Chimera marker file (.cmm) of the C-alpha trace (Angstrom):
<marker_set name="trace">
<marker id="1" x="-7.253" y="20.635" z="-16.226" r="1" g="1" b="0" radius="0.5"/>
<marker id="2" x="-8.967" y="17.147" z="-15.722" r="1" g="1" b="0" radius="0.5"/>
<marker id="3" x="-9.208" y="15.977" z="-12.352" r="1" g="1" b="0" radius="0.5"/>
<marker id="4" x="-7.008" y="12.533" z="-11.614" r="1" g="1" b="0" radius="0.5"/>
<marker id="5" x="-9.280" y="11.292" z="-8.675" r="1" g="1" b="0" radius="0.5"/>
<marker id="6" x="-10.337" y="8.040" z="-7.987" r="1" g="1" b="0" radius="0.5"/>
<marker id="7" x="-14.301" y="7.364" z="-8.643" r="1" g="1" b="0" radius="0.5"/>
<marker id="8" x="-15.792" y="6.599" z="-5.822" r="1" g="1" b="0" radius="0.5"/>
<marker id="9" x="-18.552" y="3.369" z="-7.023" r="1" g="1" b="0" radius="0.5"/>
<marker id="10" x="-19.028" y="-0.699" z="-5.794" r="1" g="1" b="0" radius="0.5"/>
<marker id="11" x="-15.553" y="-1.646" z="-7.339" r="1" g="1" b="0" radius="0.5"/>
<marker id="12" x="-15.015" y="-5.162" z="-7.669" r="1" g="1" b="0" radius="0.5"/>
<marker id="13" x="-12.185" y="-7.147" z="-5.086" r="1" g="1" b="0" radius="0.5"/>
<marker id="14" x="-10.437" y="-8.183" z="-8.696" r="1" g="1" b="0" radius="0.5"/>
<marker id="15" x="-10.648" y="-4.532" z="-10.196" r="1" g="1" b="0" radius="0.5"/>
<marker id="16" x="-10.039" y="-1.713" z="-6.818" r="1" g="1" b="0" radius="0.5"/>
<marker id="17" x="-7.485" y="-4.392" z="-6.620" r="1" g="1" b="0" radius="0.5"/>
<marker id="18" x="-5.625" y="-4.104" z="-10.136" r="1" g="1" b="0" radius="0.5"/>
<marker id="19" x="-5.772" y="-0.229" z="-9.806" r="1" g="1" b="0" radius="0.5"/>
<marker id="20" x="-3.350" y="-0.648" z="-6.712" r="1" g="1" b="0" radius="0.5"/>
<marker id="21" x="-0.748" y="-2.690" z="-7.618" r="1" g="1" b="0" radius="0.5"/>
<marker id="22" x="-0.603" y="-2.873" z="-11.680" r="1" g="1" b="0" radius="0.5"/>
<marker id="23" x="2.367" y="-4.465" z="-12.165" r="1" g="1" b="0" radius="0.5"/>
<marker id="24" x="1.592" y="-8.033" z="-10.167" r="1" g="1" b="0" radius="0.5"/>
<marker id="25" x="-0.297" y="-10.797" z="-11.378" r="1" g="1" b="0" radius="0.5"/>
<marker id="26" x="-3.780" y="-10.904" z="-10.677" r="1" g="1" b="0" radius="0.5"/>
<marker id="27" x="-3.155" y="-13.439" z="-8.023" r="1" g="1" b="0" radius="0.5"/>
<marker id="28" x="-0.681" y="-11.156" z="-6.390" r="1" g="1" b="0" radius="0.5"/>
<marker id="29" x="-2.888" y="-8.278" z="-6.882" r="1" g="1" b="0" radius="0.5"/>
<marker id="30" x="-5.418" y="-9.933" z="-5.015" r="1" g="1" b="0" radius="0.5"/>
<marker id="31" x="-3.509" y="-10.847" z="-1.755" r="1" g="1" b="0" radius="0.5"/>
<marker id="32" x="-1.422" y="-7.707" z="-1.604" r="1" g="1" b="0" radius="0.5"/>
<marker id="33" x="-4.810" y="-5.486" z="-1.403" r="1" g="1" b="0" radius="0.5"/>
<marker id="34" x="-5.988" y="-7.952" z="1.758" r="1" g="1" b="0" radius="0.5"/>
<marker id="35" x="-2.283" y="-8.111" z="3.203" r="1" g="1" b="0" radius="0.5"/>
<marker id="36" x="-1.949" y="-4.655" z="3.496" r="1" g="1" b="0" radius="0.5"/>
<marker id="37" x="-6.183" y="-4.739" z="5.063" r="1" g="1" b="0" radius="0.5"/>
<marker id="38" x="-4.877" y="-7.159" z="7.354" r="1" g="1" b="0" radius="0.5"/>
<marker id="39" x="-2.347" y="-5.461" z="8.477" r="1" g="1" b="0" radius="0.5"/>
<marker id="40" x="-3.701" y="-2.464" z="9.211" r="1" g="1" b="0" radius="0.5"/>
<marker id="41" x="-6.265" y="-2.725" z="12.002" r="1" g="1" b="0" radius="0.5"/>
<marker id="42" x="-8.172" y="0.029" z="12.153" r="1" g="1" b="0" radius="0.5"/>
<marker id="43" x="-8.715" y="-0.163" z="8.435" r="1" g="1" b="0" radius="0.5"/>
<marker id="44" x="-10.086" y="-3.318" z="8.752" r="1" g="1" b="0" radius="0.5"/>
<marker id="45" x="-12.076" y="-2.687" z="11.482" r="1" g="1" b="0" radius="0.5"/>
<marker id="46" x="-13.858" y="0.225" z="9.854" r="1" g="1" b="0" radius="0.5"/>
<marker id="47" x="-13.634" y="-2.183" z="6.979" r="1" g="1" b="0" radius="0.5"/>
<marker id="48" x="-16.115" y="-4.590" z="8.984" r="1" g="1" b="0" radius="0.5"/>
<marker id="49" x="-17.572" y="-2.103" z="10.399" r="1" g="1" b="0" radius="0.5"/>
<marker id="50" x="-19.698" y="-1.237" z="6.616" r="1" g="1" b="0" radius="0.5"/>
<marker id="51" x="-20.229" y="-5.029" z="6.242" r="1" g="1" b="0" radius="0.5"/>
<marker id="52" x="-17.009" y="-6.149" z="4.459" r="1" g="1" b="0" radius="0.5"/>
<marker id="53" x="-15.491" y="-9.585" z="5.077" r="1" g="1" b="0" radius="0.5"/>
<marker id="54" x="-12.571" y="-12.007" z="3.680" r="1" g="1" b="0" radius="0.5"/>
<marker id="55" x="-13.697" y="-13.195" z="1.071" r="1" g="1" b="0" radius="0.5"/>
<marker id="56" x="-15.265" y="-10.031" z="-0.707" r="1" g="1" b="0" radius="0.5"/>
<marker id="57" x="-15.610" y="-10.323" z="-4.360" r="1" g="1" b="0" radius="0.5"/>
<marker id="58" x="-17.662" y="-6.573" z="-4.525" r="1" g="1" b="0" radius="0.5"/>
<marker id="59" x="-16.827" y="-3.526" z="-1.957" r="1" g="1" b="0" radius="0.5"/>
<marker id="60" x="-19.788" y="-0.828" z="-1.645" r="1" g="1" b="0" radius="0.5"/>
<marker id="61" x="-18.788" y="2.490" z="-2.132" r="1" g="1" b="0" radius="0.5"/>
<marker id="62" x="-18.515" y="3.040" z="1.463" r="1" g="1" b="0" radius="0.5"/>
<marker id="63" x="-15.486" y="0.087" z="1.653" r="1" g="1" b="0" radius="0.5"/>
<marker id="64" x="-14.225" y="1.981" z="-1.094" r="1" g="1" b="0" radius="0.5"/>
<marker id="65" x="-14.039" y="5.500" z="0.194" r="1" g="1" b="0" radius="0.5"/>
<marker id="66" x="-12.409" y="3.538" z="3.060" r="1" g="1" b="0" radius="0.5"/>
<marker id="67" x="-10.138" y="2.033" z="1.407" r="1" g="1" b="0" radius="0.5"/>
<marker id="68" x="-9.038" y="4.905" z="-0.424" r="1" g="1" b="0" radius="0.5"/>
<marker id="69" x="-9.203" y="7.183" z="3.133" r="1" g="1" b="0" radius="0.5"/>
<marker id="70" x="-6.168" y="4.139" z="4.595" r="1" g="1" b="0" radius="0.5"/>
<marker id="71" x="-4.094" y="3.346" z="1.466" r="1" g="1" b="0" radius="0.5"/>
<marker id="72" x="-4.129" y="6.725" z="-1.011" r="1" g="1" b="0" radius="0.5"/>
<marker id="73" x="-5.379" y="6.260" z="-4.596" r="1" g="1" b="0" radius="0.5"/>
<marker id="74" x="-4.161" y="3.863" z="-6.363" r="1" g="1" b="0" radius="0.5"/>
<link id1="1" id2="2" r="1" g="1" b="0" radius="0.2"/>
<link id1="2" id2="3" r="1" g="1" b="0" radius="0.2"/>
<link id1="3" id2="4" r="1" g="1" b="0" radius="0.2"/>
<link id1="4" id2="5" r="1" g="1" b="0" radius="0.2"/>
<link id1="5" id2="6" r="1" g="1" b="0" radius="0.2"/>
<link id1="6" id2="7" r="1" g="1" b="0" radius="0.2"/>
<link id1="7" id2="8" r="1" g="1" b="0" radius="0.2"/>
<link id1="8" id2="9" r="1" g="1" b="0" radius="0.2"/>
<link id1="9" id2="10" r="1" g="1" b="0" radius="0.2"/>
<link id1="10" id2="11" r="1" g="1" b="0" radius="0.2"/>
<link id1="11" id2="12" r="1" g="1" b="0" radius="0.2"/>
<link id1="12" id2="13" r="1" g="1" b="0" radius="0.2"/>
<link id1="13" id2="14" r="1" g="1" b="0" radius="0.2"/>
<link id1="14" id2="15" r="1" g="1" b="0" radius="0.2"/>
<link id1="15" id2="16" r="1" g="1" b="0" radius="0.2"/>
<link id1="16" id2="17" r="1" g="1" b="0" radius="0.2"/>
<link id1="17" id2="18" r="1" g="1" b="0" radius="0.2"/>
<link id1="18" id2="19" r="1" g="1" b="0" radius="0.2"/>
<link id1="19" id2="20" r="1" g="1" b="0" radius="0.2"/>
<link id1="20" id2="21" r="1" g="1" b="0" radius="0.2"/>
<link id1="21" id2="22" r="1" g="1" b="0" radius="0.2"/>
<link id1="22" id2="23" r="1" g="1" b="0" radius="0.2"/>
<link id1="23" id2="24" r="1" g="1" b="0" radius="0.2"/>
<link id1="24" id2="25" r="1" g="1" b="0" radius="0.2"/>
<link id1="25" id2="26" r="1" g="1" b="0" radius="0.2"/>
<link id1="26" id2="27" r="1" g="1" b="0" radius="0.2"/>
<link id1="27" id2="28" r="1" g="1" b="0" radius="0.2"/>
<link id1="28" id2="29" r="1" g="1" b="0" radius="0.2"/>
<link id1="29" id2="30" r="1" g="1" b="0" radius="0.2"/>
<link id1="30" id2="31" r="1" g="1" b="0" radius="0.2"/>
<link id1="31" id2="32" r="1" g="1" b="0" radius="0.2"/>
<link id1="32" id2="33" r="1" g="1" b="0" radius="0.2"/>
<link id1="33" id2="34" r="1" g="1" b="0" radius="0.2"/>
<link id1="34" id2="35" r="1" g="1" b="0" radius="0.2"/>
<link id1="35" id2="36" r="1" g="1" b="0" radius="0.2"/>
<link id1="36" id2="37" r="1" g="1" b="0" radius="0.2"/>
<link id1="37" id2="38" r="1" g="1" b="0" radius="0.2"/>
<link id1="38" id2="39" r="1" g="1" b="0" radius="0.2"/>
<link id1="39" id2="40" r="1" g="1" b="0" radius="0.2"/>
<link id1="40" id2="41" r="1" g="1" b="0" radius="0.2"/>
<link id1="41" id2="42" r="1" g="1" b="0" radius="0.2"/>
<link id1="42" id2="43" r="1" g="1" b="0" radius="0.2"/>
<link id1="43" id2="44" r="1" g="1" b="0" radius="0.2"/>
<link id1="44" id2="45" r="1" g="1" b="0" radius="0.2"/>
<link id1="45" id2="46" r="1" g="1" b="0" radius="0.2"/>
<link id1="46" id2="47" r="1" g="1" b="0" radius="0.2"/>
<link id1="47" id2="48" r="1" g="1" b="0" radius="0.2"/>
<link id1="48" id2="49" r="1" g="1" b="0" radius="0.2"/>
<link id1="49" id2="50" r="1" g="1" b="0" radius="0.2"/>
<link id1="50" id2="51" r="1" g="1" b="0" radius="0.2"/>
<link id1="51" id2="52" r="1" g="1" b="0" radius="0.2"/>
<link id1="52" id2="53" r="1" g="1" b="0" radius="0.2"/>
<link id1="53" id2="54" r="1" g="1" b="0" radius="0.2"/>
<link id1="54" id2="55" r="1" g="1" b="0" radius="0.2"/>
<link id1="55" id2="56" r="1" g="1" b="0" radius="0.2"/>
<link id1="56" id2="57" r="1" g="1" b="0" radius="0.2"/>
<link id1="57" id2="58" r="1" g="1" b="0" radius="0.2"/>
<link id1="58" id2="59" r="1" g="1" b="0" radius="0.2"/>
<link id1="59" id2="60" r="1" g="1" b="0" radius="0.2"/>
<link id1="60" id2="61" r="1" g="1" b="0" radius="0.2"/>
<link id1="61" id2="62" r="1" g="1" b="0" radius="0.2"/>
<link id1="62" id2="63" r="1" g="1" b="0" radius="0.2"/>
<link id1="63" id2="64" r="1" g="1" b="0" radius="0.2"/>
<link id1="64" id2="65" r="1" g="1" b="0" radius="0.2"/>
<link id1="65" id2="66" r="1" g="1" b="0" radius="0.2"/>
<link id1="66" id2="67" r="1" g="1" b="0" radius="0.2"/>
<link id1="67" id2="68" r="1" g="1" b="0" radius="0.2"/>
<link id1="68" id2="69" r="1" g="1" b="0" radius="0.2"/>
<link id1="69" id2="70" r="1" g="1" b="0" radius="0.2"/>
<link id1="70" id2="71" r="1" g="1" b="0" radius="0.2"/>
<link id1="71" id2="72" r="1" g="1" b="0" radius="0.2"/>
<link id1="72" id2="73" r="1" g="1" b="0" radius="0.2"/>
<link id1="73" id2="74" r="1" g="1" b="0" radius="0.2"/>
</marker_set>
């Protein structure tokens, strides 16, 4: 069986947002991902420790790993 898990590597914000909310418009995808992060203090704090700030356009592999750990795989 082929492994279906999300490859962990750097992603653009838009790219990851699209994976999590493919049915939404690009703008709505970005807002939804940000909303999930803002509404989850532990996720937000862990991302901040890894250098994430609102407006970040490129997510590191570690930041992606943290998001997937809290939100699950898209």
